[in-house]
N, C-alpha and C positions, 0 to 999 in steps of 0.2 A: 888686397892682393888675392887674386883668385887661387883657391888652394888647388893643388894638382889632383889627378884622378889614379889612386889606386887604394890607399886602405886608412883606417884611422890609426894614428901611431900617437903615443903620449911620450915625451921624453923630458928631462930636467935637465934645465940649461946648468952647465958646471960654474957659469959666472954669475948670472942673476938667482940660480937657486928657484927658479919657478918652473911651474908647467906650461907648456908650449903645446898647443893642438896642432897637429898636422892632418889635415883633411882630404881623403881621397875615397874611392870606391862610392862615389855618390854622382847623380846625376850632376854634370858641369854647369855651373852657374854662369857660365861665359853668354852673352847674349848672342841669341841666334838671329840670322838675317830673316824677317817675316815673311811668309809664303803669301802675297796677294792672292794667288789662285785658290789657295785653300781657305784663308780668311774670308773671301766675299761670301761663297755658299755657307759658310759656318754662321756668318753674321744673319744671312737670310733664313737658315733653319731655327737659328734661336728667336728672330721675330716671330715667326710662325708657331713655335712651340709657346713663346711667351703669349701672345695673344690668344690662345686657348684657354687661358687662366680665367679670362671673364666669363666665357661659355660655361666651363666647368662648375664657377660658382655660383653661377646663376641656377645651376641644377640641383645644389644642395637646398634641400628644405627646412630643416629644423637646426644644424649645427650652428652656434653661434661663430662671429668671425674669430675669436679667440681658441674656438676648439678647432675650427678648421686651420689656422695658423699652428698649432700644436703639433697637429697629425700632419700637416704639409711638412714642416719643418724638419720633425722628428723621422718621417720617411726619408727624407734627403739626407740627413745625417748618417742615420744607417747606412744608406746606399754607399755614401761616400767612406765609411768606416770600412766596409768591405771591400771597395774598388783599392783604397789605398794599402791595405793589408795585401791584397791580391799581386798588387803591381810592385811594391816595393819591398815586401816583405820583412826583412829584419832591418831593412834601412828606412823604414817609415819614420823613425823618429829624427833622422838627418834631413828630413824633407820637411819638418817642421823648423828644423833648427835653421837652415837656411833660408826659410821663407821669413822668418824673423817677425819682428813688432807689425812690419807693415801688413801681414797676414792677420794679424789681429785686430788692429785698425780695420783694415778692409773688411774682416767678418762683422766688427761691431757696425759699420755703414752699411754692410748687407742685410743685416739684421732688421736695422732702421728702415730699409727699403722694403723688406718682407713684410713687415707688420704695417707700413702705410700702404702698400698694395692691395691688400686684405681688406684692411678699414675702408680704403677708397673704394672699393667694390661694394662694400655693405652701403655706404651713404651717397654714392653717386652712379650715374650710368658707366657702363662698361666704355664708352666710346668716350666720355669725358676723361676718364682715368687714364685710357692709354693715348690720348692728345695729350696729356699733360706729360706723361711720362715719356714721351717721344722727343722732348725738352732736355733731358737727360744728358745727351752728347754735347749739348752747349754749356750746360751747367759744367761738365767734366772739361772742356776746353777752358773754361774760364779760372776754374781751380787749377787746372794743370798750369797756367799762367801763373799764377799766384803762387803756388808750391814748389814747383819744377822749374818755373822759368821759361816754360814752351812757347814759342811766337804763336800768333794767332793770326790767319791772313784777313786782308779786308774782307772777303766774301764772307767768312765766319763769322765776322764781327757784324756784318750787316743781318745775316741770318739771325743771328743771336737776338739783335733788337727787334728783329720781326716777330720772333718766337716770345720775347718777352712782352710785347704789346699785346699778342694774341693771349697769353697768359693774364694780362692784368684785365684784360676786356672779361674774359670767362670768368676767372675767380672773383674779380671786383662785382660783375654783374649778381652772380649768386650770392656774395656777401651782401650786397645792398636789398636783398630778397630776404634776409634772414638764414639763407643758407650758405652753402659754400663749405662744409666741415668735409666732405667727400674730396672737394678739389684740394682742399689743404693737406690732405692725408696723401693725395696723388702727387702733390707738390714735394712731401716729406721723402716719398719715393724716390722720386727723380731726384733728389739731393742725395739719398743714399746711393744710388747706383753711381751717382758721379764720385763720391768719395771712394766707392771702391774703385773704379776704374783707375782713379789717380794712384791708389795705394799699389794697383797691379802695375803699374808702369815704374814703381820705382824698384821692381826686382825682373826687370825684362830679362828673358832667359832662363828664368827659375820656374819651376813647376808650382804653382800657386793655388792648388787644389785646397792648401789648409786654410786660406781665405775663406772659401765656400763652407768647410768643415765648421769653421768656427761661427761663422754667419749664421748656418743652420742650428748650431747649438745655441747663440745667444738667442735666435729667434724663439726656440723652445722655451727658454727660460721667461723672456718677454710674457709669449703665451700662458706660461704656467702664472705668472704674476696676474695678466690679465683675468684669467679665469678665477683666481682666488678672489680678486677683487669684485669680480661680478657673481661669483658663487654659480657657475654654470656648470661646474664640474666636467668629468672626463667621457661621460657617457654618452654616446652617440649612436643612431640609427646606423645599421650596417652600410645602408647605400651611401649615406652621406662620408663615412670612415673611409670607402671605397674611393669615392670622389676626392676625398681631402688629400689620400695617400697618392692619388694618380697625379694631382696637382704636383706634390713633391718628385716624383719619379719622371714625369715628362716636361717640367719645367725648368 
């Protein structure tokens, strides 16, 4: 049942003698009709910003992939903390409550995607990494079919098969030459983004910024483990730090 809008009140049931939570005064979880006019330019803008990651990463001289991931994700996490507090103030906890477990699962998937993307840029070309990432919507469609029971159009099935063939040719060829590690990381990133997309669709109409919050936080933890295992430390040059932070703020 969708809770009414106005205040959070607790009352004790006279019959069952248990606490019941009535919620209001939080953003409504009622699904809203998606705006196609707004969605299309946002998707285009997201693609432009995301594609800049490869260029910025190539400008980094000395920082390791784990250091880049650490500062990139840390910058994103801090920015989201600030934004959530400014936007929701005392209601921030309620936003996390209504995002629920899908936000945590989606965040974990996003952290996998962030990690895979940075490692892919380290071990393969930007073109190869972005080509494989472009298959993420097809993986999301397939996962949505499996998890949410969403229907897939015949044309989408055909496109998915073509994309799968292309990925097999690219990744298989690199593996046959004793390479392909970067392509595998890019595939991991694509699968991570697919998991995030499906997680978000389980909470349509709810602000799912907490998923990005968890994703950036988990990515920081992954990076910290990578830094510890490689003994690379946290010290980077100022210019590498600036590039890493910019990847978090503008991607």
